[in-house]
Structure formats: C-alpha cells, structure tokens
SERO-4910 file (N, C-alpha, C, O; in steps of 0.05 Angstrom, whole numbers):
BEGIN
 pado doro    nc1    nc2    nc3   cac1   cac2   cac3    cc1    cc2    cc3    oc1    oc2    oc3
  Val    A   -441    383     95   -426    365     78   -445    342     69   -458    330     85
  Gln    A   -445    337     43   -463    316     33   -450    301     10   -437    313     -8
  Leu    A   -453    274     10   -445    257    -12   -471    244    -22   -484    230     -7
  Gln    A   -477    248    -47   -502    238    -58   -496    217    -79   -486    224   -101
  Ala    A   -501    192    -73   -497    170    -91   -521    165   -109   -544    168   -100
  Ser    A   -517    158   -134   -539    152   -152   -529    133   -174   -506    127   -176
  Gly    A   -548    123   -189   -542    106   -212   -548     76   -208   -544     60   -226
  Gly    A   -557     69   -184   -563     41   -179   -588     33   -194   -602     50   -206
  Gly    A   -594      7   -194   -617     -3   -207   -618    -33   -208   -602    -46   -195
  Leu    A   -637    -43   -223   -641    -72   -226   -630    -80   -254   -640    -70   -274
  Val    A   -611    -98   -255   -599   -106   -280   -597   -137   -280   -602   -150   -260
  Gln    A   -589   -147   -303   -585   -176   -306   -555   -183   -304   -538   -166   -308
  Thr    A   -550   -208   -299   -522   -218   -299   -508   -211   -325   -519   -215   -347
  Gly    A   -484   -200   -322   -469   -192   -345   -472   -163   -354   -457   -154   -371
  Asp    A   -492   -150   -343   -497   -122   -351   -477   -103   -337   -460   -112   -321
  Ser    A   -479    -78   -344   -462    -57   -333   -479    -35   -320   -502    -31   -328
  Leu    A   -467    -22   -300   -479      1   -288   -456     21   -281   -434     13   -277
  Arg    A   -464     46   -281   -444     67   -272   -457     82   -249   -477     95   -252
  Leu    A   -444     81   -226   -452     96   -203   -438    122   -202   -415    125   -211
  Ser    A   -452    143   -192   -440    169   -188   -444    177   -159   -462    168   -145
  Cys    A   -426    195   -150   -427    205   -123   -420    235   -124   -397    242   -129
  Ala    A   -439    252   -120   -435    281   -121   -429    292    -93   -445    287    -75
  Ala    A   -408    306    -91   -400    318    -65   -408    347    -64   -404    362    -84
  Ser    A   -418    356    -42   -425    384    -38   -420    392    -10   -418    376      8
  Gly    A   -418    418     -5   -415    429     22   -386    435     29   -381    453     44
  Arg    A   -367    420     17   -339    426     21   -324    411     -1   -333    391    -11
  Pro    A   -300    421     -9   -285    407    -30   -272    382    -19   -262    382      3
  Phe    A   -272    361    -36   -258    336    -29   -235    330    -48   -226    308    -49
  Ser    A   -227    350    -63   -206    346    -83   -179    337    -70   -163    326    -84
  Asn    A   -175    343    -45   -151    335    -31   -153    309    -15   -135    300     -2
  Asn    A   -177    296    -17   -182    272     -2   -185    248    -20   -195    250    -43
  Ala    A   -176    225    -10   -182    200    -24   -212    195    -22   -226    206     -5
  Met    A   -223    180    -41   -251    172    -41   -253    142    -45   -235    129    -55
  Gly    A   -276    131    -36   -279    103    -38   -308     94    -42   -326    110    -37
  Trp    A   -311     70    -50   -338     57    -52   -338     32    -34   -318     17    -33
  Phe    A   -359     29    -19   -364      5     -3   -391     -6    -10   -407      8    -24
  Arg    A   -397    -30     -2   -423    -42     -7   -432    -59     16   -415    -70     31
  Gln    A   -458    -61     19   -469    -76     41   -493    -93     32   -513    -81     24
  Ala    A   -490   -119     32   -512   -137     26   -529   -142     50   -519   -138     73
  Pro    A   -554   -150     47   -571   -155     70   -559   -175     90   -550   -197     82
  Gly    A   -558   -168    115   -548   -186    136   -518   -188    137   -507   -204    152
  Lys    A   -504   -171    121   -475   -173    121   -462   -147    128   -475   -126    130
  Glu    A   -436   -148    133   -420   -124    140   -417   -106    115   -421   -115     92
  Arg    A   -411    -81    120   -405    -63     97   -376    -68     89   -358    -65    105
  Asp    A   -373    -76     64   -347    -85     54   -335    -64     34   -350    -50     20
  Phe    A   -309    -64     34   -295    -46     16   -298    -56    -13   -298    -80    -18
  Val    A   -300    -37    -32   -301    -44    -60   -277    -32    -75   -263    -46    -89
  Ala    A   -274     -6    -73   -253      7    -89   -246     34    -76   -262     46    -62
  Ala    A   -221     43    -81   -212     69    -70   -195     82    -91   -183     70   -109
  Ile    A   -194    109    -89   -178    125   -108   -166    148    -93   -178    159    -75
  Asn    A   -141    155   -100   -127    176    -85   -137    203    -95   -153    205   -113
  Trp    A   -127    224    -82   -137    251    -87   -134    260   -115   -151    275   -126
  Arg    A   -112    251   -129   -107    260   -156   -121    243   -177   -124    250   -200
  Gly    A   -129    219   -168   -141    201   -187   -122    183   -202   -131    170   -222
  Asp    A    -97    182   -195    -78    167   -210    -69    142   -195    -50    128   -203
  Ser    A    -82    136   -173    -76    111   -158   -103     99   -149   -118    112   -135
  Thr    A   -107     74   -156   -132     60   -148   -126     34   -135   -104     23   -137
  Phe    A   -146     24   -120   -143     -1   -105   -170    -14   -104   -190     -1   -100
  Tyr    A   -171    -41   -108   -196    -55   -111   -197    -80    -93   -176    -92    -87
  Ala    A   -221    -87    -84   -225   -112    -72   -220   -134    -92   -226   -130   -116
  Asp    A   -211   -157    -84   -205   -179   -102   -231   -187   -117   -229   -195   -141
  Ser    A   -253   -185   -104   -278   -195   -116   -287   -178   -140   -304   -187   -156
  Val    A   -277   -153   -143   -286   -136   -164   -263   -128   -183   -268   -116   -204
  Asn    A   -239   -135   -176   -216   -127   -191   -218   -138   -220   -223   -162   -224
  Gly    A   -215   -120   -239   -217   -128   -267   -245   -125   -279   -248   -125   -303
  Arg    A   -265   -121   -261   -292   -116   -271   -302    -88   -265   -318    -76   -280
  Phe    A   -293    -76   -243   -301    -50   -235   -279    -30   -239   -255    -37   -238
  Ala    A   -286     -5   -243   -266     16   -246   -275     41   -232   -297     51   -237
  Ile    A   -259     51   -213   -265     75   -199   -251     99   -212   -228     96   -221
  Ser    A   -264    122   -213   -252    146   -224   -264    170   -210   -284    168   -196
  Arg    A   -252    193   -215   -263    217   -203   -258    241   -222   -239    241   -238
  Asp    A   -275    261   -219   -272    286   -234   -272    308   -213   -294    316   -204
  Asn    A   -249    317   -204   -248    337   -183   -261    364   -191   -271    378   -174
  Ala    A   -260    370   -216   -272    395   -225   -303    394   -221   -315    415   -217
  Lys    A   -314    370   -223   -343    367   -219   -350    357   -191   -373    352   -185
  Ser    A   -330    352   -175   -334    342   -148   -350    316   -148   -369    312   -133
  Thr    A   -343    299   -167   -359    274   -171   -340    250   -172   -319    250   -184
  Leu    A   -349    229   -159   -336    203   -159   -353    184   -175   -377    185   -175
  Tyr    A   -340    165   -189   -354    145   -205   -345    117   -199   -323    112   -188
  Leu    A   -363     98   -205   -356     70   -204   -369     57   -228   -393     53   -229
  Gln    A   -353     49   -247   -362     34   -271   -362      5   -264   -341     -6   -257
  Met    A   -384     -8   -265   -387    -36   -258   -394    -52   -283   -416    -48   -294
  Asn    A   -377    -70   -291   -382    -87   -315   -384   -116   -306   -376   -124   -284
  Ser    A   -395   -132   -324   -397   -161   -319   -409   -167   -291   -398   -182   -276
  Leu    A   -431   -154   -286   -443   -156   -259   -453   -184   -254   -462   -198   -272
  Lys    A   -451   -192   -228   -459   -218   -219   -480   -215   -197   -482   -194   -184
  Pro    A   -496   -236   -192   -516   -234   -170   -503   -228   -144   -515   -214   -127
  Glu    A   -478   -237   -139   -465   -231   -114   -456   -202   -111   -447   -194    -90
  Asp    A   -459   -187   -132   -454   -158   -130   -478   -142   -119   -476   -118   -114
  Thr    A   -500   -156   -115   -524   -143   -105   -519   -133    -77   -511   -148    -59
  Ala    A   -524   -107    -73   -519    -94    -47   -527    -64    -49   -533    -54    -71
  Val    A   -527    -51    -26   -528    -22    -26   -500    -12    -28   -483    -20    -12
  Tyr    A   -495      6    -47   -468     16    -51   -466     44    -39   -483     61    -43
  Tyr    A   -445     49    -24   -440     74    -10   -414     87    -19   -394     73    -23
  Cys    A   -415    113    -24   -390    127    -29   -381    140     -3   -397    145     15
  Ala    A   -355    145     -1   -344    156     23   -319    173     17   -305    168     -3
  Ala    A   -315    192     34   -291    210     31   -271    203     53   -278    200     76
  Gly    A   -246    200     44   -225    192     63   -215    215     80   -219    238     74
  Arg    A   -202    207    102   -191    227    120   -165    239    109   -157    262    116
  Lys    A   -152    225     91   -126    233     80   -127    232     49   -148    225     38
  Ser    A   -105    240     37   -104    241      8   -101    213     -4   -108    209    -28
  Tyr    A    -92    194     12    -91    166      3   -106    149     24   -100    151     48
  Ser    A   -124    133     16   -139    115     33   -141     87     20   -141     85     -4
  Arg    A   -144     67     37   -146     41     26   -173     28     34   -194     41     29
  Ser    A   -173      5     45   -197    -10     49   -210     -8     77   -232    -19     80
  Glu    A   -197      4     96   -208      5    122   -231     26    125   -227     49    116
  Arg    A   -253     18    135   -275     37    139   -267     61    156   -277     83    153
  Ala    A   -250     56    176   -241     77    194   -225     99    179   -221    120    190
  Asp    A   -216     93    155   -201    113    139   -219    134    127   -210    154    117
  Tyr    A   -245    130    129   -265    147    116   -283    160    137   -292    147    156
  Asn    A   -288    186    134   -304    200    155   -328    213    144   -343    225    160
  Tyr    A   -333    212    118   -359    222    107   -370    201     89   -356    188     74
  Trp    A   -396    196     93   -410    175     78   -435    185     64   -449    202     75
  Gly    A   -440    174     40   -464    180     26   -487    162     36   -483    145     54
  Gln    A   -511    166     25   -534    151     35   -538    124     23   -554    108     32
  Gly    A   -524    118      1   -526     91    -11   -545     90    -34   -565    105    -35
  Thr    A   -538     73    -54   -556     68    -77   -557     38    -81   -537     24    -80
  Gln    A   -581     28    -86   -585     -1    -88   -578    -11   -115   -586      0   -136
  Val    A   -562    -33   -116   -556    -47   -140   -566    -75   -137   -559    -89   -118
  Thr    A   -583    -84   -155   -593   -111   -155   -587   -125   -181   -594   -115   -203
  Val    A   -574   -148   -180   -567   -163   -204   -582   -189   -204   -578   -206   -186
  Ser    A   -599   -193   -223   -615   -217   -225   -600   -238   -241   -585   -231   -260
  Ser    A   -605   -263   -235   -591   -285   -249   -608   -294   -273   -599   -312   -287
***
C-alpha cells in the first residue's frame, strides 16, 4: 500500500499550488482521505478531509476559503488546491487514507500515510 504525494515547491505569498496524492496497492475509493501538514518543530496538523464519494469536505479554519480538497476515484488520486498562499502555510504536506468512509480531523482516524511533499511560501 502506497500513497505518493507530489506537487510541492517554493512559491511566493499569494501564489497557488496543487498537490496530488496517488494511491496504489489497494483501492481507497471507499475510504475518506485527508491532508495534514507539519511545520518544523510543530505537531502534524489537520488541513482538509473528504469523504469516500467526494461530496462532503471539511477544512481547518486556517485554510477554509483558500484551499480545496478533491478526489478522482477512477484515478485513485487525491488533490489539494491551495490558493492565496501565506508564509504560515510553509510545511511538509502529507496525504492520508481514513479508516472509514467519513473522517474528520483526528490523526487517529487515518491509518495510511504518504511520505510528504514540501511547500515553502516566501514573503
């Protein structure tokens, strides 16, 4: 089972990035998926979650209105569109697969994790 995150990079304040997470090894179409992020010296924090069908989403207050999570089950791929990026969004971003069809913000709700992709936003 593997989750491969990609799409990170170095951008400036106000720019946009789109992260992708490709799942392989087993289907995750019946599982919720999520994005978390971890800045240096800090805990891994919840960013966004999406249910198995892709019609229910949930966001951390800090990214609500700027980020959008989506999924394409036919391609086994999860996305995170990040707009209006700020320096405080700088972190390693991790995708994760939930234990159930609906998951929220608790890390314990997720049992498969990708390797992370670095996002750096310069001021």
